[in-house]
C-alpha positions, 0 to 999 in steps of 0.5 A, a space after each residue: 302570585 307566589 308558588 305554594 309550598 305544597 305544590 313544590 312537594 307535590 311536584 317532587 312526589 309526582 314527577 321528581 325527575 321531570 318537574 320536581 327537581 328542576 323546579 325546586 332548583 330553579 324556583 325553590 326557596 328556604 322558606 317554602 322548603 321549611 314550610 314543606 318540612 313543618 307541614 309534613 311533620 304536622 301531617 305525620 303527627 296528625 296521622 299518628 294521632 288518628 292511628 293511636 286514637 283508633 287503637 285506643 278506641 278499639 280497646 274499649 276506651 270511653 269517650 272521655 278517656 279518648 278525649 283525654 288521650 287526644 289532648 295529651 297527644 295534641 300537647 305533645 305534638 306542639 312541643 315536638 313541632 317546636 323542638 324539631 324546628 329548632 334542632 333541625 334548623 341548627 343541624 341543617 344550618 351547620 351542615 349547609 355551611 360545611 357542605 357548601 364550603 367543601 363543594 366549592 373546593 371541588 369546583 362547585 359554585 354554591 352557597 349555604 343558602 342554596 344547600 339549606 334550601 335543598 336540605 329542607 326539601 330533602 327532609 320533607 320528602 323523607 317524611 313523605 316516604 316514612 309516612 307512606 310506610 307507616 300507613 302501609 304498616 298500620 294497614 298490614 297490622 289491621 289485616 293481620 289482627 282483624 282477620 286473626 291471621 296471627 292465630 289461624 294463618 300458617 307461619 309462612 303467610 306471616 313470613 311473606 307479609 313481613 318479608 314483603 313489607 321489608 322489601 318495600 322499606 328497602 326499595 322506598 328508602 333507596 328511592 328516597 336516597 336517589 331522589 335526594 341525591 339527584 336533587 342536591 347534585 342538580 343544585 350544585 351542578 356536580 355528578 351524583 358520585 361527587 355529591 355523595 362524596 361531598 356529603 360524606 365529608 360534610 357529615 364526617 367533620 362534625 363527627 370527628 370534631 365531637 370525637 376529639 372533643 369527647 376525647 379531650 374531656 375524657 383525658 381531662 377528667 382522668 388527669 
């Protein structure tokens, strides 16, 4: 029986270095990686709707108003899913081709399909981290405003809450970067530093190309 996409993602979340990364490199597919990303996007949108609906309801909105707001959010969410899928696929496809070619120049033995697979899983994992941070932020906002801490609490309390959340963000994004880098390094069988350098080069090529193109357009318009 074929493995489900959410099992791949759960292994990457629960035991990234012991199970998640080895299993994705060995058994992961582009299709399941894509499903992970789309699934996490849908979950993120759903959580966002719930939070926004709760805020609208807390402000005294009636049931019809709340239903209308949810209808608008649902329509926008479908558009976001389709647009995100198209744009992300185009960007990751180009990046995967560039990355695989550069990696092979440095002694790796990979192809763009393998890189694209990893890119989809990386996108899904980054969404997990962002979703967790968003939920924590929403909880902190509810605590601050629910207990009127913004009015009655000393400024030092609000500063500690804000600073603690900032530290959490930094740690979470560093962790996400490290897991993503390790996942790609394991796929191409190179060290993390070499993988990071290859990623920088693959990212700079489109930037340089776009910069040259914009420069040529500006020169042409001023002639």
